[in-house]
Structures are given as structure tokens and as C-alpha cells.
N, C-alpha and C positions, 0 to 999 in steps of 0.2 A: 339516738346515734349509736348507743352501745350495742343495740341489736344488730344494726347494719354492720358494724365493725366485726362482730362475731360471725355473721353470715358470710361476709367477704373473706374472712380468714379461713372459714371452712371450705369455701370454693377454691381458695389458693392452696389448700392442702395437697391437691393432686399435682401441683407444680414442683419441679425439682429446685431445691435450695442450693444454688451454686455459688453465689457471690458473697465474699467476705470483705473485711475492711481494706486490705491491700488492693483487691480487685476494684473496689469502689473508689478509692483515692485515685488510682490510675485512670478509672473511667471519668472521674470529675475533671482531671487535667486534660484527658483526651478530648472530652466533649466541649469544655469551656474554652480551651486555648486554641482558637482558630489560627490558621496560618496566614490569613490575609489581613487581620486587623492591625498589625504593626505597620503595614503599608498605608492603610487608611489614616491611622493616627499621625503618621509622619507627614501627611499633607498639611498639618497644622504647624510644622516647624517645631522650634523649642517650646512653644506654648502647649505642646502635647502633654507635658508633665502636669500643668495646671488642670487640663481637661481630664486626664486620667484620674487625678485626685478628686475632682468634682464628681466623676462617674462612680468612683468608689463610695463616696459619701451619700450620693443620692439614689444609687441603684444597687451596687454590688453588695454592700453590707446589709441594706434592708432586705434584699432578696435572700441572702444567706440566713438571716434571722427568721424570716417568715417561713422558709422551707423547713428549717430545723424544728420550729414550733409546730407546724401542721403535721410534719411527719411523725413527731413524737406522739401527737394526739391521735393520728390515724395512719399507722404504718401499713398501708394497704396496696395491693396490686392495682395499678391504674393511677396511683398518685393523685395528681391535680384533678383528674376526673372525679375521683372519690371525694376529694376535699370540696370541690365546687358543688357537687350533688348534695353533700351533707349540709352545706351552708345556704344554698339557693334553690335547691330542688332539682329533680331529674332532668327537666327540659334545659335549664341553664347549664347543668353539668354536661349534658350531651353536646351543646353548642360550644362550650369551652374546649371539650375534647375534639370536636370537629375542626376548630381553628388550629389546634395543636397538630392534629393529624394532617391538615392541609400544609402547615408549615414544614413538617418533616418530609412530606412528599416533595415539596419544592426545594428544600435544602439538600435532599439527596440528589436532585437534578443538578445542583451546582457542584456537587462532588464529582460528578462525571466530567464536568468542564475542568475543574481544578486538577484532577488526576491526569487527564489528557494533556493539560498544559505543562504539568511538572514532568511527566514522562517525556514530553517534547524537549525539555531542557537536557535530558540524558541522550535521547536518540537523535535529536535535531542535527547535530554536526555530522553524524554518520548517515542519517536517512532523512534529509531535508524534504525530499519529495513526499515521503510518507506523512510526516507531521504537518505538512502544509496542505495536504489533500482535504477535500470537503467531507469525506466520509470518515476521517481519522477520529475526530472527537466523538461522533455517534457510536463508532465501533468500540472505542474504549469504554464508553458509558454502558453499553449493553453487556460487555464482558464483566465490568465491575458489578453491576446490579444482579447479573446471573450468579456470580460467586457469592455475593452477600445473601441472596435468597437461599442458596444451598447451605451456607453456614447457619442461617436462622432456622432452617428446618431441622438441622442437627441439634440445635439448642445451645444454651449458655455453657454447657460443659466444654464445648469447643469454642463458642463465640467469645467467652471471657479470655481465652488465651490469645485470640486474634486482637481483642481489645487491649490486653495487657502489653502485647508486643507493640501495638500502636502507641500506647501511653509512654512506654520507655523510649520508643523512637522519637516521639515528640520532645521529650526532655533532652535527649541527646542532640536533636536538631537545634533546639534553643541554646544549648551549651555552645555549639559551634557558632551560632548567630551572635551570641554575646561575646565570643572570643575573637571574631573576625576583625573588629576595629583595632584590637591590640596587635594582631598579626600584621595588619596594614601599616600601623604606626612603626612597628619594628622594621618593616621592609622599606619604609620611607614613601610608600604610595599614599599614605594619609599623614598629613602634617600635624594636625591637632585633633584631639577627641576629648570632649568634656561632657560625659554623661550627667544626667540629672541637672542640666543647666536650666535654671528657672527663667521664664519669660512671661511677661504680662499677656494674658489672653485677650484677643480681639474678638468681641462678640458681634457676630453677623449671622445672617441667614445661613451662609455657607459653613461657618465654624460650628454653629448650633446643630446643623445637619450632621456633620462629622461627629460631634460630641454625642449625639443621640445614638449613632451607630456604635461608638466606642462603649457606651453604657449598656444598652440593651443588646446590641449585636455581639460585642466582645465578651462582656461580663455575664451574660445570661447562661443558664444551663444547670444550676444546682438542683432544680426540681426534676430534671429529666430521669435520673436514675431511680427516682421514687416510683416511676411507672413500673419498675421491676421489683418493687418492695416484696411482693409475694414470693420472689425467687432469691431473696437475700437471707442470710443467716442473721437472726435478731435485728430486723430492719429498723426498729425504733431507736436502737443505739448506734448501729454501724453506719447508717446513712448520715446521721447528724455528725458523727465523728469524722467521716470522710470529708464533709463540707468544711469543718473547722481546720482540718489538716491541709486541705487544698487551697484555702483562701489566700494565705500569704505567698505561697509558691506561685500561684497564677498571677497575682498582682506584680510580682518581681519580673516574671517572664515577659509580661506585656510592656511594662514601662522601659526596662532595659533593652528589650528587643526593638522597640521603636527607636531608641537612640542609635542602635546599630544601623538600622535602615537609613536613618536621617544622616548619619556620618558618611555613608558611602554612595547613596543614590540621590541624584538631583531630584528635587521635588516634582518637576515636570515630567520626569521619566519613570516614576514609580509604577511598577506593574501591580495593579490592585488585585489581580487574581493570584499571582505567585511572587510576592515581594521577597520572601525568604530565599528561594532559589536564585532570584536576581541578585540579591545582596551577597550571597555566598559566592556566586560566579564572579562578581566584580572584586570582592575582597581577596579571593584566592587566585585570581588570574595571574598567570606568569610563573607561578611556583612549579617546580619540577614535578611535584606530586599532585598538582591541582587537577590534572586530567583524571586522577583516580579519586581524590577526596571529595570533589564537588559532586560527581555522580553518586557516590556513596551517601553523602549527606542528603541529597535530593531524594534518593531511594528511601531513606529513613522517613522523609516527609510523606512520601507516597504510602509507606506502611502505616503512618499515622492516619492518613485520610481513609485508607481501607478499613483500619480498625474502627475509626469513628463512624464510618458508613454502617458497619455491622451493629454498633451500639444504637445508632439512630433508628435503623431499620427494625431492630428487635423491639425497642420501645414503641415504635409506631404500630407494629402488629398486635401489641397488647391492647391498644385502645378499642378496636372493634371487638375483641374478645370480652373485655369487661362491660362494654355497652350491651353486648349480647347477653351477658349474665343478668342484666336488668331488663331485658326484653325490648331495648331500644333499637336493636338490630336483630336480624334473624339468628336463631340458635346455631345455624350453619357456621358462624364465625367462632363459636366457642368450642368446636370439636378439636380434641387434642390427638396428636399422633400417639398411637398406642405404645410405641417404644420410647420415643424421646420426650413425650409429654409437652410438646410445643403446639401452639394453635395453627395447625397445618393449613387449613383453608384460609385463614386470615393472612398468613404469610404469603401464600401463592397469589391471593387477590392483590395485596399491597405491592408485590413484586411486579405484576403486570401493569398496574396503574402507574407505578413510578417510572417504568421504562417508557410508557406512552408520553407522560408529561415531560420527561427528560428530553426526548427527541423533538417534541413539539416546541419546547423552549429554545432549542438550538436552531430552529428553522428560520432562515431568512435574515439573520442578523450576525454581526461580528462577534468574536469570542468575548471581548470585554463587555459589549452591550448585552449579550446573552447572560453573562454572569451577573451583571448589575440588575437586569430585569428580574431574573429568578430570585436573586438575593433580596432585593427590595420588597417584592411581593411576599416572599416567605417571611421577611422581618415584620411586616404588618400583621400577618396572622399570629406571629409569636408575641408581638406587642399586645394584641387583643387578649391573648392567653394570660399574659402577665398582668394586664389591667384587672382581670378576674382574680388572679392570685392575690394581688395586693388588696383587692376589695374584700376578700374573705375576713381578715382580722378587723377591717374597718366596719363592715356592715353585717357580717354573718355570724357574729358571736351568739345571738339569741338562739338561732337554730342549732348551733353547735353545743349549746348548753354550758358554755364557758365564756368568760369575758377576758379577752386578751389584754395584757398590761398596756398602760398608756404609751410607754416608750415604743412598744412594738407597733401600735396603731400609728404613731407619729412617723416611724420609719416607713410603714406601708404607704402613708400619704406621699412621701417623697418618691417612693418607687412608682406609685400610680401616676404621679405627675410626669415623671421621666418617660414612662411607657406611652402616655398620651402624646407627649412631644414627639417621640419617635414615630408614632402612627401618622401624624400630620406631615412630618418632614420626609419620611421615606418615600413619599410619592414622587419626589424630585431626585434626579440623578446627580451624582458628584463627578461624572465624567461627561465628555462631549458626546452627544448623541445627535442623530439626524434631526429629531424634533422632540423637545422635552414634553410638548403637549401630547404627542402620540405615545411617548414613554409612559407618562402619567396615566393616560387613558387605558393603556394595556394593563397597568397595575390595578387600577380601579375596577376594570372589567373582571379581572381574575378574582379580586376580593369580593365583589358583589355577587358574581356568578357562583363562587364556591359556597358562600353563605346562603344564597337562595336554594342551592341544592341541599345544604344541611337542613334548612327549614322544611324543605319538601320531604326529605327522608323522615324527619321527626313527625311531620303531619300525617304521613302514611302509616305510621306505627300506632297501635292502640296505646292508650294510657298505660304506662309501665305498671306491672304488677307490684303490689306493695311488698310482697315477699319475693326473694330471688327464686327464679325457676330452677327446677331440678336439672342436674347435668343431663344432657342428651345421651 
């Protein structure tokens, strides 16, 4: 393993080291704190608190512990790809990276839907014909992904500022979300507000479905910035520190944010795509400055989504590059821009594929169903990635040359069980669709088809060289 670490670090030497602790903390908040999960959790009523705490115990903290441990052991560009390769071999590492790559492609497609929906909250009253048109969401998606691709080509020297702005915008948006029930109380439009009200959880297939989304969907993501470890300053220390600093902040944002949605939006009317703009619009409605503050706050949320798109896209483009370093993909993917030192070919390839998948996912279905279809399929790919992540300390210690401590292996077992639960339940929608059988069949088709393609790509490549190939 020591030889591989040295070789990968040598290959990473040509990459620019742009990310420090502050950048990484903001990136963790930006990536982990999604805007839709507070709406999903609010579907559980006041029992959300018990389910959030259960998700923290069974997934959130185990994930943080495993990521910190593996990143300190192997602080390498490519993150989980490198960890899985070292623990289980090159074929397993490639398939783990393939599922993560598929996840990021689909999740980027959902960002096109979310951005278009949130912009509609701003433009809708003035331009209802525009935001209601069939071509509106696809046009916003294309513009978003074209901009994200351009930022990625320029590199993290620009991308980190887009991400930092997005992280700050997300924090400010949640501050407004946490404050809005108190504003409503003061105005008399809300009569009572009791955050952190405990309620006994009712365990059912529906509640367990939402719980799994709150755990793996909402609380996942600490491993993602490790994909960019070769572009961080002192990654063994800074990535782990960013996780520890972000953990309590993110937990508070999710739990109290859910209380705000629950206080102002009836359960049956929660917008699962954009619950924060919906809550802000209700809470500040009627105020003299509402016509200004609500669009500004929603604009901050859009900035967060744009920043997150740049982060997700950047990490996604590094996966083909590092697989190319090992000979599992053509060396074409490893070629760096001579000026910006970014994987130019990989970036352009991922940009085109993401646009195609985004437009295909929006064809022929309503906006809520399109979002759920893309989001559920993406979540299963991510759950499979996390199953591999948690399996590393449980099963991969021998190849790593170290034996993870017992407490870490026990935490990994809890995380693995939650990941597998999500994988099973994500096949079923939590909204009304024309046919849940068709919905499930579409997800399974995407899952099976993508992995068959991954196996096919792997089969067409020769056995990877034992030593890393020289840079082209």
C-alpha cells in the first residue's frame, strides 16, 4: 500500500493545491446540507426529531469516523476510489467509482430541476407564462451545466470561490429559515411554535423509507471532498478537521430547519423539491418588505445550488482521471489543461453526458415525479458506494496492512446496515405517481443498465498495470 500511496501522490504533484480548511468546511456544509431534506423529514411530523437522532447514530457519525480514518491513512486524489482499490483490488475500486460517478451524474440532473423550480419562485409572479412553459426547466438545466463546465475547466482557483459563496449563501438561507417561525409568531400569523418537541416514532414502511432518505440522503457527503485530496493543502489533516468542524453545524441546521417547515407548511402541501422557498414565502407573506426579502433569500438558495453543482461536477470529473492513471480508462481522460492543470477531456466528457441525462430525465413526467425519479435512482448508486465505504474497515483491513479499531468496525456495521436499507426502500416513491410499478421499474432499469455498462467498460480494458502508467 505504501508504494501505491507514493505513486498516487507523485501523480497528484502536477495538480494545483487550492483548498484549505475554510474552503473545505464551507464545501462540507455546501455539499451535505441539501435544501430539500427538511421537507422530506417534515413529512414525519414531530417524530422527525427521533428519526434525525437515529440517523445521526446509525449513519452520520459512523460515516464521519470512517472517512476521517481512511483519509488519514490514504489522503489521495480520488478518495474512495483509492480506498476501495487498496482494500479490495482494482476491479472493485473501479465499480465503486463507477457507481459514485453515476450518482453524481444523476444528482446533477436534479439540480437542474431544483434551480429551475427556485428561480420560478422569483420570476413566477412576473413571468408566469415563462416558468410554466415546457421548455423552461430544460433551458435552465442547459445554462446551469454549461456554466458549471466552464468553471471546472478554469479549475478550483475559481471554483472554490463559487463554492465558498454557495456555502455562505446556504448558511444565510438557513438562518432565515430558522428565524421565520419567530417572525410569524411576532406577527400573529403563527400562534404556537415548539421546536425540538419529542414524539414517539411510528415505525412503518413509509416512515422507514423517509428515515433512510434522512440518513443516507441528507447526512451523506463527507467523503466527497476527499476526491479532491490531491488538490488540498495538507489533506491528511485539513479534510478530517473540516469534517469535525462541520458535523455539529450540519446537524443543527437539519433538525431546526425541519421544525421551521413543520410549523408553517401543512404536511400534505410540502413541496419536496423546494420546501425552503415555500416556507419562506409563507412565513414572510404580507410583510411590506416581503416582496424584496423573499426573492433575495431564494436567490441565496440558488447560489448554494450553483456552488454545489460546481463542487459535485469537479469531483465527478476526477474519477475518470484517476481511473485513467491506473489504466482502467483510456489515458485520454488524464490529460491536463496546460495552463489550468485541470482534466480538460474528462470535464468536457462529463459535461456532455450530464446534459443528455438531465434532459432525458425530465422528458414525459411532471416536475415532482422527475425530481423523485432522478433522486431515488441517484440515491441507490450512492448507497452502493457507501456500502463499499463501510465494508472497507470491516473486511479490507488485511490488504490495507492495518487492523481498524473495534469501535470503528462496529460503527461501520451500523452504517452498512443503513445503506442497505436505503438501497431497498429507495425503489419506492414517497409521492403519488401514476404507477409505482413503472416508477420502480424505471429505477431498477437505470441501476442495472448503468452497472452492466460499468462491467462492460471494465471487461474491455486489459488487466491494469501493476505500476501507474507514465503521464501522457
